[in-house]
N, C-alpha and C positions, 0 to 999 in steps of 0.2 A: 547479431549481438543478442545475448541470451541471459536468462535468469528465471527461476520458479521457486514454488513454496507450497507447503501443505500439512502441518500438524493439525490434529482435531481440536476443534473449539468447544468449549463448554459455556453454555448449553448447547447440545447438538441441534442442527438445523431441523426445521419441520420436515415430516416424511413425504411431503407432496412434490419434492423436486424429480426431475426427470431420471429415468433409469441410467445406471453407467453403461457406457458403450461396451460392446463385446470386445474379446481380446484381440479380434482381428482389426478393429477399428482404431483410429487415432482418437483420443479425447477431443471434445469440441474446443475450438480456439475461441477465446474471449478477447476482445480489444477493450481496454480501459483507457479513456483519454484522460489526459492531465495526470500522469502517474506520480508527480511530486506533490499533489494536493493531499490535505488531511484526510478528507473521506476516501480519495482514490486509494490511497495506501491501504487503508483498512478494508476496502472492497477486494483488492488484490489478495490480501491475507486471508479474508474469509472465503474467497473462491478457492484458494489452494488448501484450506482446511476442510473443504466440503467433502462428504463422502462420495460424491460424484467428481471424478477426476477431470480437471480442466487444463488446457494449455493456455498460457497467458502471455498476451503481447500488450505493451503500454507505449502511449505517446508522450513525448517530451518536446518542449520547445527549445530546451537547452541540453544537448546530449552530455555535457560535462556533469550534469546532476544524477547520472546513472548510479554512482556511487552512494549518493545520498539515499536513493530508494533501497538500495541493497542494505544499507545499515538501518534504515527504518524497518525493513522487514525482519531483520535479525532481532531488533528491539521488540517486535511483536511475537518473538519466539519461533520464527520460521526457519527450518533448518537450512544451512547454507547450500546443501546439496540440491534442494528445491529452488532456491533462489537462483541458482545458475541455469536453471531452464527457462526463465522469462525472457521473452524477446523485447528489446527496446528499439523504437524506431522514432525518427524525427518527423513531427508534423505540427503545424502551427494552424489554430483556428482562422487566422487572418490570411491565409494562403491555400490555394488548391495543392501546392506541392506536397508530395508525400502521403496523401490520403489514399490513393490507389494502392501504394505498396503496403500501407498500414492496414487496410482491410482486405487484403489477399487471404482467401481461405478462411475468412472469419465467420463464425456461426452467430455469435452474439456480440453486441456492443454495449458497454456501460459507458454512456456519455456523461461524463462528471465535469470535465474541464469547462470553465466559464469564467469571464472577467469579473472581478469583484473590488470595488474601490475602497481604498483606505479613507478617502474624503470624497464628498460629493463633487462630481465633475463640473466644471465651469459651464460646459455645454453637455446637457444629458445625452445628446446623441453620440458623444464620444464614448459612452457606455453601451447605449442601446444598439448602435450599428454593429459593433463587433459581436455582441451577444447574439443578435438575430442572424447576422451573415455566417457566423461560426457554427450556429445549429443548423442552418440550411445547408452548409457545405458538408457537415458530418452525415446528415440524414440522405442527402443525395448521393454521396459516395457509398454509404452503407446500402442503399437501394440498388445502385448499379452493381455493387459487389455481391449481390444476392443473399445478404445477411437475413437471417431468420427473424430475429427480434432485437430491437433497440430498447434499452432502459435508459430513460433520459432523467437526469437530476435537474428538476426544476426548483422550485421554492415555494414555502408558504407564502412568500411575498406575492406570488401570482394569484393568490386566493384571498388574502387577508384584507384587502382594501375594496371589497365588494359593496354594491349599493346598499345592501341592508346593514353594513357594519361601519362604514367609513367614519372616523372621527368621533365616534361616540360608543359608550358602554352598551352591550347588548347581551341579553340572556339567551338569545337564539344561537344555538351551536353553528359554528363555521364548519361546512363540509366541503367535500369535493365537488359539488355542484355549484359552488360559489367561485366567481372570478373577479379579479381585481378590476374596477371600474376605470377605464382610462379616460372617461369623460370628465373626470375630476382632477385635471392635471395639477392643480395647486396642492392637492392633498396627497397625491401618490408620489412616493420618492422615485428618483431615477432608476434606482436598482430594481424597484418593483415593476416599474414599466419594462425594464429590460428583460426580466424573466418572464413576464406575462407575454410579451411580444414574441420572445424566443420560443416559448412553449407553443403559442398558437402557430407559429410558422412550422413547427414539427408536426402537429396535428394536420395542417393544411396540406402538407406534403404527402402524408399517408392517405388523407381522405381524397385528395384530388385524383389519385390513381385508382381508388376503390369506388369512384363515382358518387361519393357522399358529399353532402353540403360541407363547406369549410368551416373551421371553428372560429367565427369571427363576431359572434354575437354575446349572449350571457345565458347561463343556465347549464345544467347537467355537468359532466365532466368536460364538455366542450363549451365554448362561448356560443355556439349556435343552437345549444339546447338539444342536440341529438341525444338519443337514449343511451343508457348504460350499455357498453359493450358494442356500440354500434360501428366503431372504427377500428376493429381489431387488426386489420391489416390492409395493405395496398393490393393493387392488382399484381404487383411483382411478388406478393406473398410475404413482404416484411411486415412484421408486427410492431406496435409501439405500446410501451408502458411508461408512465411518468410517475416519479416519486417527488413529493412536495414537502421536503423536511422543514421543520421549524428550526430554531437555532440549535446548532450541533455543538455539543461539548464532549467530554471524555478524555481519555489519554491520548496525547499527541506521541508521535514516534520519533520526533525530533523537534527542532525549533519550529514554532508555529505562530504566525502573525495574522491570523484571521481576525475579522471584527469581533466575533464573539470571544476569542481569547483576549484580544486587546483590552476589551472592557474589564475582564478580571485583572489583567496585568496592571492596568491603571489603578485599580483599587489596591492591590498589593503594594505598588510603588509609592503610593501616596500621591499620585498625580491627579486624582479626581477630587475636587474641591468638595464635592457632596454626591448624593445619590439621586438621579433623576427619577422621576415617578413613571417608570416604563416597565411594562410586563412583556415577557417573551414565552413561548412555548420552548420546552426543552426536551432534547433527545440525545442519548449517549451515541457516539459515532459507531461503537461496536453494534448497537442495535440497528442503526440506520444502514450500516453496511450489509447486515443480515437481511433487511427487507429488500435491498437491491438485488442480492443474490437470489432470494426467493422469488422475487418478481421476474427474474430472468427466464424461469422455466415453467412457473405454475400455469397450469391450463386456464385458470380464471382471470389471469392478470392482463391479457392483451386488450387494448382499447380503453384501459382504465387509468385514472389517476389516483394516487394514494397519498393522503397527508400522513407523514411520518412524525409522531409526537409520542414520548414515553409517558411519564406519570401525569404530565400536564404542564401548567405554566407556572412561572415564578416572577414576581416583581424583582426589580434590581435591589431593593432593600432586603428581600429574602436571600438573595445571593451573597450579599455583604454579611448577613448574620451567619450564613453557613460557613463562610471563610472565618470569621472571628470565633465561632464556636469550636472549630476543628483544627485550626492552624496555629493557635497560640501566638508566640511572638512573631511568626512569619506574616501574620495578619494585622499587626499592631498599627499599621499605616491605613488600614481600610476605614474609610469614613463612616460616620453614624448619622450624620445630617442629611435628612431628606430635603432636597432643594424645591422650593415652590415652583409650580409650572410656569408662572409668569416670568421668573427669573431665567429659567431655561429658554423660554421663547425669545427673551431679550438677548441673551447671550448668543442664540442661534442666528441672529442677524449678522454677527460679526465672526462667529467661529463655525467653520464647515463641520467640524466633528459634532458639535451640539446640533447642528442643522439636521444630521442624520436621525435624531431622535424625535424631531417635532411631530411627524406623522402618527407616532405611537404614544405620545406623552399623555399620561392620564387615562389611556383607554385600556378597558378591560375586555378581553375576548374569551369567549368559550370555544375551544377548539376540540372537534371530534376526531378521534383517531380510530373510530370504531370499524371503518371499511376495511382497513389492512388486516385487522384481527378477525373480522367475521368472514371475509372472502378469501383470504390467503392463510388464515391460521397463524399469522405473525404475532410474537409477543415481544415485549420490552422486558429485558431481564436486569436493568440497571435503573436505579432510582434517580430522581433529580439531584439528590444530595451527593450520590456517588458520581454522577456525571460531572457535576461542578468541581468536586474535590479532585477528581481525577484530572480535570483540566488545570486547576491551580497547581497541582504537584507537577505536572508537565512543564508549566511555566517556571517554577522554581528549579526544576532540573535542567531544562534546555535553554531558558531565555534569559537567564541571569549569569 
């Protein structure tokens, strides 16, 4: 089963990527997990637009969704002739079946697939166990297949709830050395726990083979406090890079029901009674995909984690104002009332959706995206407003 893609992207990628293969070599094969996902589709498109040619294979849990990916890539401007070169394969994070086939002859893995709940699970381990076991499954299969490098999509949630920052405003910038503190179970949401534990599991697999201490404490890019770049690869030679994105917005390539999109959709539909006092970092999906591709071959990337953030953070009130300012009548149902924190906390006792906000309610964070820019030369090209409006326009186009 096959499909591929490759028009050039503007702006062009940084010049630090690996050289193109010789004419006698096949281009490197990249496995992108979870090909139907919002970010995964853009990573595929960005890989195929790269000046370095790549062959693409992607995993799906549901083979019947192949046409959806093809349509999405056409929406991204990828020529049909290239889409037809993508390989599709069935593999599920919950099963060992299919991963040996998926990873055959693969040089690089973009591991993006991960469970994300629409509502907080009744038992947090219903989210944590699949996330951790799925990550272990992919990492071990990649190691056994002789993969050169894995780029793992973690989350800023694996960083945000560190001991220096949990539950309070802080002028101290949050950086990659910070890790979510799992000793505060009442404060840390289940999703953040799942991403933290899944990322730790990935580092532990790499470090256990390289003879380094496992990442299980706090500090540096690893919980164990090992120094920067200390765990670039395992004894098998496999390297690991982790991307920790903040909330991802930007244009969808089809219907999108992620949590970030759902919050905008509820504003536009008039289903939000008011605006919670919550602030999130913002990055455009196109910029986030660019960082994933850059980290895949950059010489300075192995053994590092990178916060992926664009211009900075926005309060939900700022997002509402952007919608009202730019969308006219389409934003007439967007609320203007900012809800008192006490009210949101009270509602959170009864409403699972509101409960998702409680750990971030009223908290201002200063998030540093300096490392990716300094070490890899990555740049964000889309403003917060552009990212929010592109997401809103996608909702109006595909979700209504």
